C-alpha angles and dihedrals in degrees: 000000000000089000090051092050091050091048093051091048091053091048090054093047094048092048090055098049125071093219090077089071090066095055110099094219107021098189090062091078096062088039090058092045092053091043095055093045091054093046092051093044093051091047092051091046091053090050092050090051092047093248101134094165134061119237091247104030126053123219092230129042115275096191142005120281116268116198088193091061090046091051092050091050091050089050091050091048094048092047091050091053089047091054091050091048090049090054092050090049094045103047117070090215089079095050120091133037103300094087096043092113089055093053088049089051091053093047090051092051096040096097089061089071089081087069093061097079090047091051092049090049091052097040095047092078097038107040113113088204100063094176098052127167098267092050093048093045091051091049090049091053093058091051100263119141101170110105093007112132113203091207091057092049091048092050090048095051094043092047092053089046088058091049094045092050102042103034094065092051094047094048091050094048091045091054090052093050092047091052089058094046094045089053092057095044095046092052090047087228094159091166087066089069089067091061125098095237093053093055091042092055092042091055093050092045089056091048093050093044091061091040091058091047092048096050091045101044099061107141142121088233089073096032087244097114124129113270093185142344128228103278102199132079090222091058092052094046097052090048099046097048088063091064138059135302090023096047090060088061103034103026100037094041102040107013103040098145098160119100131190093278125085126199096250096049091044092052097037093110088056104051096175093052090043091054091047092053090047090054090048091053091050092049090052090047091051090052089050092051095044089050088062092043088057089067092063106185094351108072115132138136120239095012140094111227100154136321114273115207103155134084114019089350087072087074106034139005094236110032093150095053092043096050094042094050093046091050091054090060090053096042100046098032091204089180092065109124097210092111094038138276096279092052090049091049091050092050091049092050091049092050090048088054090053089048086053091056089056090046088056090048089054092049095048090048091051091050091049096047092045087082085078114073089211090063093047090054092046094048092048089050090052088052090064104027107024125115091257097040090117091054089052091054091053093042105032093181088071093059122100116255119203116228116264111249 
């Protein structure tokens, strides 16, 4: 939460100073502030717990430096970036102005590439995983097959596919949310912060801030690397259809649950109830944002980068999905009868179908993460002690089932 407070302070400061207009990707500054606070806090926490070393990198050299290994890693890294660039060039989705904030984000971060060779030189002697993905990918590119694990290469390519797909979306959406917040701060319209829409945008800006950090800060140096990637086609499909450009086709064509009525206009004759629903939506949005904050540096769809058990995850395995889906029922009021009972029934069924997509996302994630014994123990604990444990006892099919050995 300290990192979040620092990030919000930086957002406020940047919005009030003209220099922010000259930064190519303005949200990167609060992202960096949050990033460094988390890194320092995790380092101090490890020291306090007597954990001087990371799980993947030793404090002292484990072997002598090999420039050949470093060169192969650099080759693997460069080839990975080249594949990502090829995808952006090839697919029409990435042409046009929509992703302009992402290109600004990349241009702003580009100087950091000079640190990569230095990191590989340092990590070569300390990495507990000597044959990591960049090394094996580099070896594969020069025609070597000895010591190349197909599973590692597959995880590497899938992991970077996740990053290449989601990071552009998150940087674009974050820029949009910051534009809204900057507008309120720069006009000193403090009364705006008492409105529903201000809190709604603030919650999603916080969520996206930590999303951008999570997709960017994927490295063994910070113990935030990818342990595994979703292995099934079903898991990928139910995740990807929830995001653009696929949601425009699937969601808007087949799952369009929103009608012409919004919650505030529908409840306008009942101001007290309207305000109560608005507060409920904001509470759910806060839960959604804090669920992302709980990941720290490790947020990412379709990957396993560490088991999160704190924050809202102390009460349920899927607080973000639960809060988001509940908020949609309050925001879109699909049950409103303004357009007739049949129309309301159709909207409710469509929203239930979208809820079902997120239920499938939750199930595929559970199946993926169940490869880690820590997650199995956590999920079984939530079965008995979680906020919805009673619901699970009434509806056993909702309970987590550990994989059979």
